[in-house]
N, C-alpha and C positions, 0 to 999 in steps of 0.2 A: 115391620122392619125399621120404620122410622124411629120408633121408641127405643128399639135395641141399639140402633146406631147412635142416637143421642146419649143413651146411657153409657155405651162403650167409649164415648168421647168425654165422659166425666160427669154427666147429669145423674145425680143420685135420686132414689125414690122408687124406681121400677120394681125392685125386689124387696122393698120394705125393711132393709137391714137396720135403719135408724128409727123405725116406728116405735119400738119399745122405749128408746131414749127420749123421743119427743113426748110420749105419753107419760113417762115417769117424771120428766122435768116440768112439763107444762099442762098435763091433764089430757083427758080423752078429747075434749073439744079442740085442743091444739092439734092433736093428731089428725082430725078431720080437716083442719085448716091447711096443714102442711102436706097432706096426702097428695101423692103424684096423680095427676089426672090420667096420665098414660097407664099407671098401675091400676087405677080404678076401672078404666075402660077395658083393659086387657083381662082383668079378673072377671068382669061382667061378661065379656065375650067367651071366656073359658066356660063359665057357668051355662051360658046359652048353648054352646056347642055340645056340652055334656048332656043337657036336657034334650036337645034335638036328636043326638045319637041314641039316647035311651028310648025316645019316642019312636024312632025308626027301627029299633030292634038290634042295634049294634051292641054286642057284648063286650068287645075289647075296647079299652080306652084309646083316645086319640093321643099319640105319642108326643106331639108338640105341646098339647095342653098339659100332659103329665110332666114334661120337662120344665115348663114354665112354673107350674106349681111346686115342683121339687126345688127349683132355684129360689123361689119365694120363701120356702121353708128353711133354707140353710141359715144357721146362726152359729156363732161361736168365734173365738179369737183366731182360729186358724182358717176360717172361711175366707176365700178371696173377696175383695171388694166388689161392689156392684158393677163398676166398669169392666172388670176382668170377667165376671160372670156373663155379662152381656156380650162381650167379645167371644167367649167360648160358645155361647148359644148361637151367635151369628155364624161362626165357623161351622158349627154342626149343620145349620140350615143351608149354608152355601155348598157343603160337601155333597 
C-alpha cells in the first residue's frame, strides 16, 4: 500500500511505463540503475506468491497479483500515467 500511495502522489516507476525510454536512451545498465526498488520488490513478491500458490495446488490466479501485472503491462499514448493507475488500484483495494 505504501508504494501505491507514493506512486499515486506522483512517484513514477512502479508500473514501468518509462522503462523502455530509459533503456532506449541510456542502455540496459541504466534501466537497472533507474529501476524502482518498489517495483522490483513487488514484482518479486508476485512471483513468490504465484509459486507458493502453485505449490499449494491453487489453480486460480491471485486477483491482486493479476491486477498488478496487468497495470505493469499497460503501454501506449492513451494509457493513464502511473499516478492515476496507482490511484485506481488503491480505490479497488479500498472498495
